[in-house]
C-alpha positions in Angstrom: 98.8 97.1 21.5 100.4 95.5 24.6 104.0 96.6 25.4 106.4 93.8 26.2 109.6 94.3 28.2 112.3 91.7 28.2 114.9 91.7 31.0 118.2 89.9 31.5 121.4 90.8 33.3 123.5 92.9 30.9 121.0 93.5 28.1 123.3 92.2 25.5 122.3 88.7 24.5 119.0 87.2 25.8 116.7 90.2 26.2 117.7 91.9 22.9 117.2 88.6 21.1 113.7 88.4 22.6 113.0 92.0 21.7 114.1 91.5 18.1 111.5 88.7 17.7 108.8 91.4 17.9 110.3 93.9 15.4 107.4 95.2 13.2 105.0 93.0 15.1 101.3 93.7 14.3 100.1 93.5 17.9 103.0 94.2 20.3 105.8 96.6 20.9 108.9 95.3 22.6 111.9 96.8 24.5 114.7 95.2 26.5 116.7 96.1 29.6 119.2 94.7 32.1 119.4 94.5 35.9 123.2 94.9 36.1 125.0 98.2 36.6 126.9 97.2 33.4 123.7 96.7 31.3 123.6 98.5 28.0 120.1 99.7 28.9 119.3 99.6 32.6 115.9 98.7 33.9 114.2 101.8 35.2 110.8 103.0 36.4 110.0 104.6 33.1 110.4 101.2 31.2 108.4 99.4 33.9 105.6 101.9 33.6 105.7 101.6 29.8 105.4 97.8 29.9 102.1 95.9 30.1 103.9 92.6 30.6 107.5 92.0 31.8 109.4 88.9 31.0 112.6 88.1 32.9 115.1 85.4 31.9 115.8 84.2 35.5 114.1 84.2 38.9 116.8 86.5 40.3 115.8 89.2 37.8 112.3 89.0 39.0 113.4 89.4 42.6 115.7 92.4 41.8 112.9 94.2 40.0 110.4 93.5 42.9 113.0 94.9 45.3 113.9 98.0 43.3 110.5 99.0 42.1 107.9 97.6 44.6 105.3 100.3 44.1 105.3 100.2 40.3 105.5 96.4 39.8 102.5 95.4 41.8 100.0 95.7 39.0 102.2 94.2 36.2 102.5 90.6 35.1 106.1 89.6 35.8 106.8 86.3 34.1 110.0 84.2 34.4 111.1 82.4 31.2 113.8 80.3 33.0 116.4 80.8 30.3 120.0 80.6 31.7 122.8 82.8 30.5 124.2 80.2 28.1 123.5 81.9 24.8 124.9 84.7 22.6 122.8 87.3 20.9 120.8 85.8 18.0 121.8 82.2 18.9 119.4 79.9 16.9 118.8 77.7 20.0 117.9 80.7 22.1 115.5 81.9 19.3 113.8 78.6 19.3 113.4 78.5 23.1 112.0 82.1 23.0 109.6 81.3 20.2 108.3 78.3 22.3 108.0 80.3 25.5 106.4 83.3 23.8 104.2 81.5 21.3 101.0 83.0 22.5 102.4 86.5 22.0 104.0 85.9 18.6 
């Protein structure tokens, strides 16, 4: 069962919404984290090691992760979803965008 990690800045809107799409999923487990010092759950080495695939909302999240965890991240797919910080948690438009971006995993 592949582990999916979703990352945004503060881990309060985009990445938790993405994680929640995978609640009780038959094939995947999902967690979420943020890159900011103010994130509810901060990205860390343990989460990166847990993940089989890492999805970030913006390119800057990818760069931050590559800088902070260069040794751990080399063997992991790190995919940019290109979803700007324009949505609240559970926003229906955000959910539709995520479903479209993640269709092969859902």
